[in-house]
C-alpha positions in Angstrom: 13.1 -7.3 41.8 15.6 -9.7 43.8 15.9 -8.9 47.2 20.1 -9.2 47.8 21.5 -11.2 49.4 22.5 -10.5 52.5 21.1 -7.1 52.9 23.1 -6.0 56.1 26.1 -7.6 55.0 26.3 -5.7 51.6 28.4 -3.0 52.2 31.2 -5.9 53.5 29.9 -8.6 50.7 33.1 -7.8 47.8 35.6 -7.5 50.5 34.1 -10.8 51.7 33.9 -12.7 48.7 37.6 -11.4 47.8 39.1 -13.1 51.2 39.7 -16.0 49.7 41.9 -15.1 46.4 45.3 -13.5 46.6 47.7 -14.5 49.2 46.3 -16.8 52.5 45.4 -15.6 55.9 47.6 -15.3 58.7 46.1 -16.8 61.5 46.2 -13.9 63.6 44.1 -12.9 60.9 40.2 -11.5 61.6 37.9 -14.4 60.2 36.2 -12.5 57.3 32.2 -13.1 58.8 33.8 -12.0 63.0 30.9 -10.2 64.3 28.8 -10.4 61.5 25.0 -11.1 62.7 24.7 -14.7 60.5 23.5 -18.2 62.5 21.4 -17.8 66.0 18.6 -21.2 67.5 16.5 -23.1 65.1 14.6 -26.5 65.5 14.6 -28.1 62.0 14.1 -32.4 61.2 16.2 -34.9 60.4 15.6 -37.7 58.0 14.5 -39.6 60.1 12.1 -36.7 61.4 14.0 -36.6 65.4 13.9 -33.2 66.0 17.4 -31.4 65.7 18.4 -28.3 67.1 21.1 -25.7 66.3 22.6 -26.3 69.7 22.9 -29.7 68.8 26.1 -29.5 66.5 28.0 -27.0 69.9 31.3 -28.1 69.8 31.8 -28.3 66.1 32.7 -26.1 62.8 29.7 -26.5 61.4 28.8 -25.6 57.1 25.7 -24.3 56.8 23.8 -24.3 52.9 20.0 -23.8 52.2 19.0 -24.7 49.5 16.1 -27.5 48.0 16.3 -31.1 46.6 14.4 -29.8 43.3 17.1 -27.8 42.3 17.6 -28.4 38.6 21.2 -27.0 38.6 21.8 -24.4 41.8 22.5 -26.4 44.8 23.4 -29.5 43.0 26.3 -27.5 41.8 26.6 -26.1 44.8 27.0 -28.8 47.4 28.9 -31.2 45.0 31.8 -28.1 45.5 31.6 -27.8 49.1 31.6 -31.9 48.7 34.3 -32.5 47.1 35.9 -29.0 48.9 35.4 -31.3 52.9 36.3 -34.2 51.0 39.6 -33.3 50.1 39.8 -31.1 53.2 38.6 -35.1 55.4 41.6 -36.2 53.1 43.9 -34.4 54.1 43.1 -33.4 57.3 41.5 -36.5 59.0 41.0 -34.6 62.7 40.4 -31.6 62.2 37.9 -32.4 59.5 35.9 -35.6 62.7 35.3 -31.3 64.0 33.0 -30.1 60.9 29.7 -30.9 60.4 28.6 -29.6 57.1 24.1 -28.8 57.0 22.2 -28.7 54.4 18.9 -27.1 55.0 15.8 -27.0 53.0 13.8 -23.9 52.2 11.2 -25.6 50.1 8.8 -27.5 53.0 5.8 -28.5 51.0 8.3 -31.0 48.8 11.4 -31.4 50.8 10.2 -33.9 53.1 12.5 -35.0 56.1 13.1 -38.2 53.8 13.3 -36.0 50.4 15.7 -34.8 51.9 18.0 -37.3 53.5 18.1 -39.1 49.7 19.6 -35.8 48.5 22.3 -35.6 51.7 23.6 -38.9 51.1 23.5 -38.7 47.3 26.5 -36.3 48.0 28.2 -37.9 51.7 27.0 -39.9 54.3 28.8 -37.4 56.5 26.2 -34.1 54.5 23.2 -34.0 57.6 20.0 -33.1 56.0 17.5 -30.8 57.5 14.0 -29.9 56.8 10.7 -28.2 58.7 7.4 -26.8 58.7 7.7 -23.9 57.2 7.5 -21.8 60.2 11.1 -23.2 61.3 12.6 -23.0 58.3 12.0 -19.7 57.5 13.6 -18.4 61.2 15.9 -20.3 60.5 16.8 -18.9 57.3 16.2 -15.3 58.8 18.6 -16.2 61.2 21.7 -16.8 58.7 20.3 -13.9 56.4 19.4 -16.4 54.0 17.1 -14.9 51.3 14.6 -17.3 49.9 10.6 -17.0 47.7 8.8 -19.1 45.8 8.4 -18.7 41.9 5.1 -19.0 39.3 3.5 -22.6 39.6 3.3 -24.3 36.2 1.3 -27.0 37.9 1.8 -30.0 39.2 4.2 -28.6 41.7 6.6 -28.2 39.4 7.6 -24.5 40.9 11.2 -23.5 40.7 12.4 -21.5 44.0 14.1 -18.7 44.3 17.2 -18.0 46.6 20.2 -17.2 48.7 23.6 -18.8 47.0 25.8 -19.4 50.3 28.1 -21.8 52.5 28.5 -21.1 55.8 31.7 -21.9 58.0 30.4 -21.9 61.5 32.7 -21.8 64.2 32.7 -24.2 67.1 30.5 -21.6 69.2 28.0 -21.0 66.1 30.2 -17.5 65.5 30.8 -16.7 61.8 33.9 -17.3 60.5 33.6 -16.7 56.8 31.8 -17.9 53.0 32.8 -20.9 51.5 33.8 -20.3 47.6 31.4 -23.1 46.2 31.2 -20.5 43.4 34.6 -21.0 42.9 36.8 -25.0 42.5 36.2 -27.6 45.9 40.6 -27.5 45.5 39.2 -23.3 46.9 36.8 -24.5 49.7 39.7 -27.4 51.1 42.2 -24.1 51.7 39.5 -22.6 52.9 38.8 -24.8 55.2 42.8 -25.6 56.4 42.9 -21.7 56.6 40.2 -21.6 59.7 39.3 -25.0 61.1 41.9 -25.9 63.9 
């Protein structure tokens, strides 16, 4: 049995998922994830093998997605919609988009080396930062974001799949959770959500 996507938010998820539908929020409307216990300190590595900490992104809005480079379908689709939406927002609002940092965090540290994660991220956008780390570092980051992941059975030659939650978190300049981006919808929907919350 799979664990729930967000154990602590299971009751709130229906409302959160509906938040991206219908009328746009007014500027005074609270963020869907305001006050949620999502996000927190982590230490990982970028594609150059350099240490990267969550605090290094302070002052920037952050889009955070947990996945893995060997993912055959879900991750490429999700990240593609995420980045296409970000690019649309960037084209429409370049000054605001400059305040946003998209981040891909691997949940498969055994296979996802810094170089591999860098290649994966660059395939989507030079703006996308790819991060990985030791199993302990990855686990710390995933737990901070309530992201579930688990390793499937190995069919040989390290051909296992990773089961994982699928979410793109929009976090504020101080690391506070704002909303889940609608990566299960369209790039236009992602861009609209960014336009709504990034200021």
